[in-house]
C-alpha positions as CSV (number, residue, x, y, z in Angstrom):
1,X,-49.4,-19.6,-9.1
2,X,-45.6,-20.0,-8.2
3,X,-44.1,-19.7,-5.6
4,X,-42.2,-16.9,-6.8
5,X,-45.7,-14.7,-7.3
6,X,-47.1,-16.3,-4.0
7,X,-44.3,-14.0,-2.0
8,X,-45.1,-10.8,-3.6
9,X,-49.1,-11.2,-3.4
10,X,-48.1,-11.7,0.4
11,X,-45.6,-9.1,1.6
12,X,-47.7,-6.3,-0.5
13,X,-51.4,-7.8,1.2
14,X,-48.6,-7.8,4.8
15,X,-47.5,-4.5,3.8
16,X,-50.2,-2.5,4.1
17,X,-51.9,-4.1,7.2
18,X,-48.7,-4.7,9.3
19,X,-48.3,-2.8,12.7
20,X,-45.1,-1.4,13.6
21,X,-43.1,-2.2,17.0
22,X,-42.8,-0.3,18.8
23,X,-45.7,1.8,18.5
24,X,-48.3,-1.0,18.2
25,X,-47.4,-2.5,21.2
26,X,-47.1,0.0,23.8
27,X,-47.5,3.1,24.7
28,X,-47.6,5.7,27.7
29,X,-44.6,4.2,28.7
30,X,-41.6,5.6,30.3
31,X,-38.2,6.0,28.2
32,X,-34.9,6.4,27.4
33,X,-33.5,8.0,24.0
34,X,-31.4,6.1,22.2
35,X,-29.7,8.0,19.1
36,X,-28.9,5.1,16.8
37,X,-28.1,5.7,12.9
38,X,-31.1,5.0,10.6
39,X,-30.2,1.6,9.3
40,X,-31.3,-1.9,10.3
41,X,-29.8,-3.3,13.6
42,X,-29.1,-6.9,14.0
43,X,-28.1,-8.3,16.7
44,X,-24.6,-9.0,17.0
45,X,-22.6,-11.6,20.3
46,X,-22.7,-11.5,24.1
47,X,-19.5,-10.3,25.6
48,X,-19.5,-10.6,29.1
49,X,-23.3,-10.3,30.0
50,X,-23.9,-7.2,27.4
51,X,-24.9,-7.1,23.6
52,X,-24.1,-6.4,20.1
53,X,-26.6,-4.2,18.6
54,X,-25.0,-3.0,15.2
55,X,-25.8,-2.5,11.5
56,X,-26.0,-4.8,8.6
57,X,-22.6,-3.2,7.4
58,X,-21.2,-4.9,11.2
59,X,-20.8,-0.9,12.8
60,X,-21.1,-1.4,16.6
61,X,-23.8,0.9,17.1
62,X,-25.1,-0.1,20.8
63,X,-23.8,-2.2,24.3
64,X,-27.3,-3.6,25.2
65,X,-27.3,-4.6,29.1
66,X,-29.8,-7.2,28.1
67,X,-30.9,-9.7,25.8
68,X,-35.2,-8.2,25.8
69,X,-33.2,-4.8,25.8
70,X,-31.7,-6.2,22.2
71,X,-34.4,-7.2,20.3
72,X,-36.2,-3.8,21.4
73,X,-33.4,-2.0,19.5
74,X,-33.2,-4.7,17.2
75,X,-36.5,-4.5,16.3
76,X,-37.4,-0.7,16.7
77,X,-34.9,-0.1,13.6
78,X,-37.3,-1.9,11.4
79,X,-38.6,1.3,10.2
80,X,-35.1,3.2,10.4
81,X,-35.5,5.5,13.0
82,X,-32.4,7.8,14.0
83,X,-34.0,7.6,17.8
84,X,-35.0,5.1,19.4
85,X,-37.0,5.2,23.0
86,X,-37.0,1.8,25.1
87,X,-38.3,1.4,28.0
88,X,-37.3,2.1,31.9
89,X,-39.5,-0.6,33.3
90,X,-38.3,-3.6,31.8
91,X,-42.5,-5.1,32.6
92,X,-43.4,-3.1,30.1
93,X,-40.0,-4.1,27.5
94,X,-41.3,-7.9,28.4
95,X,-44.7,-7.4,28.1
96,X,-44.4,-5.4,24.1
97,X,-41.8,-7.7,22.9
98,X,-44.0,-10.8,24.3
99,X,-46.8,-9.1,22.3
100,X,-44.8,-8.7,19.6
101,X,-43.3,-11.8,19.1
102,X,-46.4,-13.4,19.4
103,X,-48.0,-11.3,16.2
104,X,-45.1,-12.2,14.1
105,X,-45.8,-15.6,15.2
106,X,-49.3,-15.4,13.9
107,X,-47.9,-14.1,10.3
108,X,-45.8,-16.8,10.2
109,X,-48.8,-19.2,11.7
110,X,-51.1,-17.2,8.3
111,X,-47.9,-17.9,5.7
112,X,-48.3,-21.1,6.3
113,X,-51.9,-22.2,6.1
114,X,-52.3,-20.2,3.1
115,X,-48.6,-21.7,1.4
116,X,-50.7,-25.5,2.2
117,X,-53.6,-23.8,0.2
118,X,-51.4,-23.1,-2.7
119,X,-49.0,-25.8,-2.3
120,X,-50.6,-28.6,-0.9
121,X,-47.3,-30.4,-2.0
122,X,-44.7,-27.8,-1.2
123,X,-41.3,-28.2,0.5
124,X,-40.3,-25.1,-0.1
125,X,-42.2,-22.9,3.6
126,X,-39.6,-22.5,5.2
127,X,-37.6,-20.3,2.4
128,X,-40.8,-18.5,1.2
129,X,-41.3,-17.1,4.9
130,X,-38.0,-16.3,5.1
131,X,-38.6,-14.6,1.8
132,X,-41.1,-12.6,2.9
133,X,-40.1,-11.5,6.2
134,X,-37.0,-9.9,4.1
135,X,-39.0,-8.6,1.8
136,X,-41.0,-6.5,4.2
137,X,-37.7,-6.5,6.9
138,X,-39.1,-8.3,9.7
139,X,-37.0,-10.4,11.9
140,X,-37.7,-12.8,15.2
141,X,-35.7,-13.4,17.7
């Protein structure tokens, strides 16, 4: 098997079972609705304690008041919704992010174990993991 085949195999397998954020990690929460373009969002720079949320093309979408809030918005944009429901309770926000980060870390660990199984002498684990995440439109902050 070549690394390219491994990447495609992992993308196909993970796409079938991948949990969406935030639905798979938080439910029944009070939230404020934020309208966003139905595009992938990325985390921009911090300016005076606020974080920029940008489209992949660099268009400013939102100024977030906290890093956790910014991560929530970026993670929520994976499926390209036009509205994101941001929890108003800080504890619920942090709990959902923690659960999602653990979930992503588990995916990375599983990829690593399989990569080492198929490519015991392989040295491209980081690049392969990045390609898999990129193909699934996943980011980990």
